[in-house]
C-alpha positions in Angstrom: -101.7 61.7 25.2 -104.1 59.3 26.8 -102.4 55.8 27.2 -103.9 53.0 26.9 -103.4 49.0 28.0 -104.7 47.3 25.3 -103.4 47.6 21.2 -106.2 46.0 18.9 -105.7 44.1 15.0 -108.6 46.4 13.6 -108.5 46.0 9.9 -106.9 44.0 7.4 -106.6 44.4 3.4 -104.6 42.4 1.0 -103.6 41.8 -2.6 -103.4 38.3 -4.4 -100.3 37.3 -4.6 -98.4 35.8 -8.2 -97.5 38.3 -11.1 -99.0 41.7 -11.1 -97.5 43.5 -14.2 -97.4 47.1 -14.8 -98.1 47.5 -11.3 -95.5 49.3 -9.1 -95.1 48.4 -5.1 -96.8 51.7 -4.4 -100.0 50.1 -6.1 -99.8 47.3 -4.5 -99.0 48.6 -1.5 -102.4 51.4 -2.0 -104.5 48.6 -2.8 -103.9 46.8 0.6 -104.2 50.1 2.8 -107.4 50.6 0.9 -108.6 46.5 1.8 -107.7 47.8 5.4 -109.2 50.8 6.0 -112.6 49.6 5.0 -112.4 46.4 6.9 -111.9 48.8 10.2 -114.1 50.9 9.0 -111.6 54.1 9.0 -111.5 57.3 7.1 -107.6 58.1 6.3 -108.1 61.0 8.4 -108.3 59.3 11.4 -104.9 57.3 10.6 -102.3 59.1 12.5 -99.5 56.5 12.8 -97.9 54.7 9.8 -95.4 52.2 9.0 -93.6 51.4 6.4 -91.7 48.3 5.7 -88.8 48.6 3.2 -89.4 47.6 -0.6 -86.2 46.1 -2.8 -87.6 47.3 -6.2 -88.2 50.9 -4.2 -85.3 51.7 -2.5 -86.4 55.0 -1.8 -84.9 57.3 1.5 -88.4 58.2 2.5 -90.7 55.1 1.7 -92.8 55.8 4.4 -93.7 59.7 3.4 -94.0 58.4 -0.3 -96.7 56.3 0.7 -98.4 59.0 3.1 -98.2 61.5 -0.5 -99.7 58.2 -2.8 -102.3 57.5 -0.2 -103.4 61.2 0.6 -102.6 60.4 4.4 -101.4 62.6 7.1 -100.0 60.9 9.7 -98.4 62.8 13.4 -96.1 59.8 13.2 -94.1 57.9 10.1 -91.5 55.6 10.0 -90.3 53.3 7.8 -88.3 49.9 8.5 -85.8 47.0 7.7 -85.6 43.7 9.8 -85.6 41.5 6.4 -88.8 38.9 7.0 -89.1 40.1 10.5 -89.8 42.9 9.3 -94.0 43.1 9.3 -93.8 41.2 12.7 -91.4 43.9 14.4 -93.4 46.6 13.0 -96.8 45.1 14.5 -94.7 45.2 18.1 -94.0 48.4 17.5 -97.0 50.1 16.3 -98.7 48.4 19.3 -96.6 50.4 21.7 -97.5 53.1 19.5 -101.2 52.7 20.7 -100.4 51.7 24.0 -98.4 54.5 24.9 -100.9 56.8 23.7 -99.0 58.4 20.8 -101.2 57.1 18.3 -104.7 55.7 18.1 -104.9 54.1 14.5 -101.6 53.1 13.3 -101.8 51.9 9.7 -99.0 49.3 8.9 -98.3 48.3 5.1 -96.0 46.7 3.2 -95.4 45.5 -0.7 -93.3 45.1 -3.5 -93.6 43.9 -7.5 -90.7 41.5 -6.8 -91.4 38.8 -9.3 -92.4 41.3 -12.6 -90.4 44.6 -11.5 -86.8 42.8 -10.9 -84.4 40.7 -12.6 -83.0 37.2 -11.6 -79.6 38.9 -11.6 -80.9 42.3 -9.5 -82.9 39.8 -6.8 -80.0 38.1 -6.4 -77.6 40.8 -6.0 -79.6 42.6 -3.3 -80.5 38.7 -1.5 -77.1 38.5 -0.6 -76.8 41.3 1.9 -77.8 38.8 4.0 -74.4 36.6 3.8 -71.3 38.5 5.4 -69.2 40.4 2.6 -65.9 39.3 4.2 -66.6 35.5 3.9 -69.7 34.5 3.0 -70.5 36.6 -0.5 -67.2 36.2 -2.1 -67.6 32.5 -2.0 -70.4 32.9 -4.2 -73.2 31.7 -1.6 -77.3 32.8 -2.2 -79.9 32.6 0.4 -81.0 28.9 -0.5 -77.4 28.1 0.1 -77.3 29.5 3.4 -80.5 27.6 4.7 -79.1 24.4 3.1 -75.8 24.6 4.9 -78.1 25.2 8.0 -80.3 22.6 7.2 -77.8 19.9 7.0 -76.3 20.6 10.2 -79.9 20.2 11.5 -80.9 17.2 10.0 -77.6 15.6 10.9 -78.2 16.6 14.3 -81.8 15.3 14.6 -82.1 12.8 11.7 -85.0 14.7 10.2 -85.0 14.1 7.0 -86.3 15.1 3.4 -89.7 13.4 2.9 -90.1 15.1 6.9 -89.3 18.6 5.3 -91.3 17.6 2.1 -94.2 16.9 3.6 -95.0 20.8 5.1 -94.9 21.6 1.2 -97.5 19.7 0.8 -99.3 20.6 4.0 -98.7 24.4 2.5 -99.8 23.8 -1.0 -103.1 22.2 -0.1 -104.0 25.2 2.6 -103.0 27.8 -0.5 -105.6 25.4 -2.6 -108.4 27.1 -1.0 -107.1 30.8 -1.0 -107.8 32.6 -4.5 -105.6 34.7 -3.7 -102.6 32.5 -3.6 -99.8 32.2 -5.9 -99.5 28.1 -6.2 -102.6 26.7 -6.1 -101.5 23.1 -7.9 -101.9 20.4 -5.5 -98.5 18.4 -5.0 -97.6 15.0 -3.6 -94.5 14.2 -1.2 -92.9 12.5 -3.9 -93.2 15.4 -6.3 -91.1 17.5 -4.2 -88.4 14.9 -3.4 -87.9 15.0 -7.0 -88.4 18.8 -7.5 -85.3 20.3 -9.2 -82.3 20.5 -6.3 -81.6 24.1 -6.0 -79.1 23.4 -2.7 -79.2 20.0 -1.9 -80.5 19.1 0.7 -83.4 21.8 -0.6 -85.2 20.8 -3.7 -87.1 23.6 -5.7 -90.3 22.9 -3.8 -89.1 23.5 -0.4 -88.1 27.0 -1.7 -90.5 30.1 -1.4 -92.2 31.1 -4.6 -90.9 35.1 -5.7 -94.1 36.6 -6.2 -95.8 40.7 -6.5 -98.1 41.8 -3.4 -98.8 43.8 -0.9 -100.6 43.5 2.7 -102.1 46.1 5.1 -102.9 45.6 8.7 -104.4 49.2 11.4 -102.9 48.9 14.7 -105.5 50.3 16.7 -107.3 51.6 20.1 -110.4 50.5 19.6 -111.1 46.7 18.3 -113.5 46.4 15.3 -116.8 45.9 16.2 -117.1 42.7 15.4 -114.3 41.2 17.3 -111.5 42.1 19.9 -108.7 40.9 18.4 -105.9 42.2 21.0 -101.9 42.0 20.7 -101.7 41.0 24.6 -97.2 40.0 24.0 -94.4 40.5 21.9 -91.0 40.1 22.0 -87.6 39.9 20.0 -84.5 37.9 19.8 -80.9 38.7 17.6 -78.6 36.1 18.9 -76.4 36.8 15.1 -76.3 38.1 11.9 -74.6 36.6 9.7 -74.9 32.5 9.4 -71.1 31.8 9.9 -71.6 33.7 13.2 -74.9 30.8 14.5 -73.4 29.3 17.7 -76.0 26.7 17.6 -78.5 25.5 15.0 -80.5 24.3 18.3 -80.9 28.0 19.4 -81.1 30.4 16.5 -83.1 33.0 19.2 -86.7 32.2 18.1 -87.2 30.7 21.6 -85.6 33.7 23.5 -88.1 36.1 21.2 -90.9 33.6 22.1 -90.0 33.5 26.3 -90.2 37.6 26.1 -93.6 37.5 24.0 -95.6 34.5 26.3 -94.7 36.5 29.8 -96.0 39.4 28.3 -98.9 37.6 27.6 -98.8 36.0 30.7 -99.2 32.5 28.6 -97.8 29.1 27.5 -97.1 27.3 24.2 -99.6 25.3 25.4 -102.3 27.9 25.2 -102.5 28.5 21.3 -105.5 26.9 18.7 -103.8 28.9 16.0 -100.2 28.9 14.5 -98.7 31.5 11.8 -95.1 30.0 11.6 -92.5 31.9 9.1 -91.8 29.2 6.3 -89.8 30.8 3.5 -87.9 27.0 3.0 -89.5 23.7 4.9 -86.6 23.8 6.5 -87.6 27.3 8.1 -90.7 25.8 9.0 -89.4 22.3 11.0 -86.8 24.7 13.0 -89.1 27.4 14.0 -91.8 24.8 15.8 -89.4 22.8 17.3 -87.5 25.2 18.6 -90.5 27.2 19.7 -91.8 24.2 21.4 -94.6 23.4 19.4 -93.0 20.0 18.6 -90.5 17.9 20.1 -86.7 18.1 18.5 -87.1 16.1 15.9 -91.0 15.2 16.0 -92.6 18.1 13.8 -93.0 16.2 10.8 -94.8 13.4 12.9 -97.1 15.8 15.0 -98.0 17.1 11.0 -98.9 13.4 9.9 -100.9 12.9 12.9 -102.7 15.4 11.8 -102.2 18.2 14.9 -101.4 21.3 12.0 -104.4 20.3 9.6 -107.0 22.9 8.9 -109.3 19.9 11.5 -106.4 20.1 14.0 -105.2 20.6 17.2 -103.2 23.7 16.0 -104.1 24.8 12.4 -100.9 26.0 10.7 -100.7 28.8 8.1 -104.4 28.2 6.8 -103.2 30.9 4.0 -100.5 28.5 2.0 -97.8 30.3 4.1 -94.7 31.7 2.2 -94.4 28.9 0.3 -97.6 28.9 -1.3 -99.2 31.5 -0.8 -96.3 33.5 -1.8 -93.6 35.7 -1.0 -93.0 39.3 -2.1 -90.7 40.4 0.7 -91.9 42.2 3.8 -95.6 41.5 2.9 -95.0 37.9 2.4 -94.6 37.7 6.5 -97.1 40.0 7.2 -99.7 37.4 5.3 -99.6 35.2 8.3 -100.9 38.0 10.4 -103.3 38.9 8.2 -105.0 35.2 7.9 -105.0 35.0 11.4 -106.9 38.1 12.1 -109.3 36.8 9.7 -109.7 33.4 11.0 -109.9 35.2 14.6 -112.8 37.2 13.6 -114.4 35.1 11.7 -114.2 36.7 8.1 -112.4 34.5 6.2 -114.7 33.6 3.9 -114.7 29.3 2.8 -111.9 28.7 4.8 -112.9 29.4 7.9 -112.1 26.8 10.5 -114.9 24.8 11.7 -114.1 26.0 15.6 -112.7 30.2 15.4 -109.6 30.2 16.7 -109.2 32.5 20.1 -105.2 32.6 20.8 -102.9 32.9 18.0 -98.9 33.0 18.0 -96.9 34.2 15.0 -93.6 34.3 14.7 -91.1 35.5 11.6 -87.7 35.6 11.3 -85.1 37.6 9.8 -81.9 36.8 7.9 -80.9 33.1 7.9 -82.9 32.8 11.5 -81.4 35.8 12.4 -83.6 38.3 13.8 -86.9 36.9 15.2 -89.7 38.4 16.4 -93.0 36.4 18.1 -96.3 38.0 18.5 -99.5 36.8 20.7 -103.0 37.3 19.5 -106.4 36.5 21.5 -109.9 37.5 20.9 -111.6 39.3 24.0 -114.7 38.7 25.2 
């Protein structure tokens, strides 16, 4: 093995999110992986590592090697991972370690699901119920939106954040998605429409919740950068303070700040150093809580920064310029990976019509799994 001090995002591939009738999880993953190889300028034989996210529509015991067979890969290392919504970021963190250690030179990180077209409502509810405590939460009939609504209720009561504050982020994500041809939801919405949408679990309405989508994402982490731009993974950190909502000690400290501190220390950077954000947004409350706990806004101040324009495409901290989970869509692991794919495209000047006027050079990515349970922070910088 030949140790290296750097690991780079070399390529990315994606499918559109939405409904893909007749296409399996493997079909979608293969399309995204093919796009990643093309963008990286690599051949299949050069992929010596594979990390694969789980798929609830294809709960195979050996999903990573199943995908290798489908995609004609013969890597020296293959592994599957399950960490809820944090899986994609955790796989990238692991890929970085594989490359930096010299174990692998080119690691394909891939995930995808046909969750919208290939899973019934009842099956989805039953699968996601695993997020709840089997003894104390699930028997009481709570759903994932209900868990987030309970958490939101306490957070809003303690901070003064209100439903209009949350709605403003749903509108921003939709405005961003309108510019992306691959986004699931592209119809413009207003704050009033968010507030008037159907109640799902008070205080969360329908437009406070991400849609269920089909889709896939893939990234290649490499010892060599892309010829067009060297996007390095400078820091990574994780935190796991609880699994279940009933074990959450404090909604003001879920673990996000702990993961961020580790990533920032490793990158030798401060929270004020960034010019692009990719923050997990399964619900509007998720996005608000993370922005504030991570330190990108003061407590109860995220909406004020949004209304000031700081998180807009032409603002100081462009946020989820693809539309995030709330509007680009959510198909499991790949939903969180989309934040990184968009960051890579923006940082490498490959975002097409969505390209920001000022190319980002320092991006902060954060993902969480469960009910703000498992946290992963990643720091990317454009080198040179």
